[in-house]
N, C-alpha and C positions, 0 to 999 in steps of 0.2 A: 385268371384271377376272379374270385367272387367278390364284388364290391359292396361296401355299405351303401345303403340308399342315400345317405347324407354326406359322407366324407369319402371322396375318391381315393384318398391315401390309405384308408383303412380297408384292407382286403384280406381274403383268404387265398393263399397260393394254391394253384391248381394241383400241386403234388402233395398238399397237406393231407395227412391221414390221422385219425384218432381211433385207437384200438382197431386199426386195419380198415376203417370205414371212411369212404369219401363222402362229400356233401354237395348237394345240388344248389344250395343257397345258404346264406348266412342264417336265415331263420331256421332252416333244417338243422344246422350245426347247433344253434342255441337251444333248440328243442331237445336235441340229443344230450347236451350238457345238463339241461334242467332235469332230465329224467335219470341220468347216470352219475353226474358229478355236481351235486347241488352246491357244494362249498364254493366252487369256481364260478357258478352262474352269475351272481351279482356283479362281480368284476367284469366278466366277459360281456354282459349286457351293457355295462357302462362303456366298455371299450368300443363297441360298435354303435353307440348312440351318436347324436348330432353335435356333441361338444368337441372342442379341440384340446381339452385337458382332462386329466384323470386325477381323482383324489386318492392319495396314498398316505400311509402313516409310517413314521419312523418306528424302529423296534423298541425304543425306550431303554436300550442297554447303556447309553451314555447320557441319559437325562430323561425328562418327562416326554412321552411320545408326542410327536408333533404332526399336525395335519399339513400336508404339502400338496400343491397342485403341480403336476408334471405335464408338460406338453406331450401330446401323443406323437407329434413329429419327432421330438427328442427321443422318445422311447423306441421309435422305429429306427432312428439313427444308431442308437445303442445296440439294437438287435443286429443290425447290419455289420457293425464293428466287431461284434462277437463272432459272427459267421465268417468274416474275413480272417480274423486273427487265428481262429482255431481250425480254419478250413472245413466248414460244416455246410456243404451244399444241400440242395433239395434232396429229399428221400433219405436224409440222415436218420438213423434209428436212435430215438432218444427216450430215456426213462425220466419221467417227471415225478419227483417224490417230495416236493417242497410245498408248503402251505400257500395258497393263493391270497391269503390275507396280507402278505408282505411282499415287498418289491421283488425279491429274488424269485418267488413263485410266480408272480405276475409276468415277469420278464421271460420265463421259460415258455409260457403260453404264447407271448407275443412273438418270440423268436420262431417258434414252431409254425405259427399261423402265417407269418410274413415270409419265412425262408422255405416253407414247404417240407417241413420235417415229418417223419412218421413217429407219432407220439404214443407212448404207453404210459398211462397215468395210474399211480398207486397212491394210497393214503399216505400223508406225511408222517409216518411212524418211525420208530427207531431202527427197524430192520426192513428197508425197502426192497431188498433182493431176496427175502425169504420166499421160497417156493417158486422163484423165477429161474428157468433153465436157459432162456434165450440170452443172446449177447446183445450189447448196445454200443453204438458208436460214441455216444456222449451222455453225460449225466452231471448234475450238480447236487452236491450233498453238503450237510453240515458235519462237523467232526464226529459227533456222536453216532450219526448214521454210518459213517465210514468205519468207525471202530467196531460197531455191531454187525457189519457186513463184510468184514475183512476176508473171511474165508471164501467169499464169492466175488470179491471186488474186481478180479481179473476178467469178469464178464463184461466189463466196461472198458472200451478202448481209450477214451479220453475222459478224464474225471476232473472237475473243478470243485474245490472245497472252500467254503466261506462261512461267514456268520459268527465265527469265534476263532481264537488263536489255536494253533496246533502244538502239541507237545513235541519236544525233541525226539522222544521215542517213536511217536507216530510218524513224524517226518522221515526218520531213518527207515522205518519199515516200508513206507510208501515209496521211497526213493529206490528201493531194491526191486520193485515190481516191474514186470515186462509190459507195462502200460504207461501212457502219458498222464501224469498227475500234476495239477496246477493248484497253487494256493492263490485265492483272489483277494484283492483289496478294493473296497467300494463302500457305498452308503446310499441311502434312499435319495438324498439330494442330487447325487451324481448318476441317478438311474442305474442302480446296482454297480457292478464292478467296472473300474476304469484302468486297472492294472493287475497283472498276474505274475507269479514267479513259478518257474518250473522246478519241481522237486526231483533232483538227480543225485545219485549216490556219489559222495565225495565232493559235492559242490554246494556252495552257499550262494545260490543265485539271487540277484536282486529282483525287485518288482519291475516289470517292464510295462510301459503304458500301451494301451490299445490305440488303434489308428485315430488320428486327429485329436489326441490328448497331449497337452503340454504341461510340464510340471515346474514349479519353483517353490521357494520357501519364504516365510515371513521372518520378522525379527526374533520370534520365539523358536525358530528352526522347525516350524510346523508346515506341513504340506499345503501348497496352494495349487488348485487344479484349474486349468483353462481348457475348456472343451466347447467351442462355439456351437457345435451341432447338438449339444446336449443342454447347455445353459448359456444364456447371454451374459451372465455375470460370472466372475471368478468365484470359485468355491473355496473358502478358507476353512481349513480343518483344524482340529486340535490334536492331530497326530504328529508327533515329533519324528523326524526322519533324518537320514544321512543321504542328501541329494548327490547323486553321482553325475547325472546328465539331465537335460530337460525331459528325458524319457525314461529314467531309471532311478531307483532309490532303495534304501534299506529302511524298514520300519522299526522304530525303537520302542514306542509306547505312546500312551495318551498324555498330553500336556496336563490335563486336569486330574490325572491319576498320580503324577510324580509325587514321591514321598521324599521330603528333605529331612534326613535323620543324621544328626551330628555333623551337618554341613555337607553330607554326601547325598547327591540326587539319585534316587532309586526308581526304576520302572517296575511296578508290580507285575506287569505282563511278562517281563523277561524272567523274573524269579519264578513265576507260576509255570513258565515253560520248562524250567529246569527241574522242578520238583514234581511235575505232573505224572511222570512214570511211576512214582513211588507212593502216590496218594490216590486211592481208587474212589474215594468219596468226593462229592462236589466241594470245592474250596476256593477261597480268594486270598490274596495278600492285600492287607489294608493297613490302617494306621490310626493312632489316637494321639492327641496333644500330649507332649511330655516337657516338663520343666527344664530338663537338662539337654535333651536331644532335639527339641523342637517338635519332632514327630517320632512316635515309637512304632516300630515295625511289628505287625501282627499277622498271624495266620489264623483264618477263620475256616472251620471245617463243619460240613453238614454231616454229623455222625452222632449217634447215641453213645458210642463207645470211644473212649480216649485212646489215642495211639501210644503204645508203650515204648516203641522204638523210634520216637520222633527225632532224637539226636543222631541216630544212624542215618535217617533220611537226609539230614543236612550234609553228611559226609558223602553219601551216595550221589547226591545232586551236585556235589562240588561247589557249594555256595561259598562266596567270600565271607569274611567276618562281618561285613556290612549288610549282607543279604540274609543273614540268619535272623528269623523273627525273634523278638524279645519275649513275646507271649503267644500262646496257642489257646484258642477258644473254640468250644464245640457247641453246635446248635442242632436241635432236632429238626428244624425246618428253616431254610433260607427263604428270602423273598425274591420272587422271580418276575420278570417282565412278561407281557402277553405273548412274546415270541419264544419264551422258554429260557431266556438268558438270566443269569444272576444279576439282580439289581444291587450294585455295589453300595450305593449310598444308603438305601433302606436296610440292607443286610448289616452294614457296619453300625447303623443306628440301633440295632438290636442289643448292642453292648450296654446301652444305657438302661435296658430293662432287666439285665442279669443281676 
């Protein structure tokens, strides 16, 4: 192990390789990163400094981005839990294609450094496997990267997907592949993922907690996470769940996104999952106040051209009568967060400017 001169717990595993290269010291590693992977250097410099915490920022997809201080010890514990759960020992060949500005990308670095992985780094673009002929034991991607790399995705033996919901169509396609694919559940406050569900053909598997993570729910039926190695406090989420055991659950949607239309509670994420295979442009399900219904269900689409066959889409998606949007609105440009996710609140507010 190559140790930080300040923190004995922050080390580089002797088996760690970056682009096939080993390093004689932490300074040699940081110099290599500074010259070849400048985006990651500020984070890695902070990782090896003499502080016990790291400053990170939430993605902003569920509200205004927040600054959070995470314990480096907790991040190491999270890395070890991932290694155990997915059986990823030293010398595991890993493709890193996520931005180091956000927690998922930071944690890929930390796992690799701490567990001794052999890391291949590519820019966090939409087609991370383009031009890559080698195979990898492990990789983490967002759904858009998976969609754009589907013809090469079997080059990865174990794939985890997070950052945004998956459509039913993509889940079905992934479940048929001869590789292990997992959908992750997590957040910045919980040091990335704390639970995963395996995508298998013909099965609707629940999310299963990683080692040393215990689950419960509050009076709103929202998930409560207890993970002493990651956080000294319970993490109370806004995710409505169906809790099966203290270690497993089904995710239903965001409590703060629930739409109450005519007395029926609707989860936008579930409706989006149904119609995603039939709408190729970016879109969200949202609502606006309605005198009779309380809230009026809306479909907002980022497209310059209106869909002529929108009612056919409702039939193809097998929406219930309550799930069919009452209005469809088109915008030339949505508002996005810094991590590339649609900002639901600000995008919905665009309706007032139409």
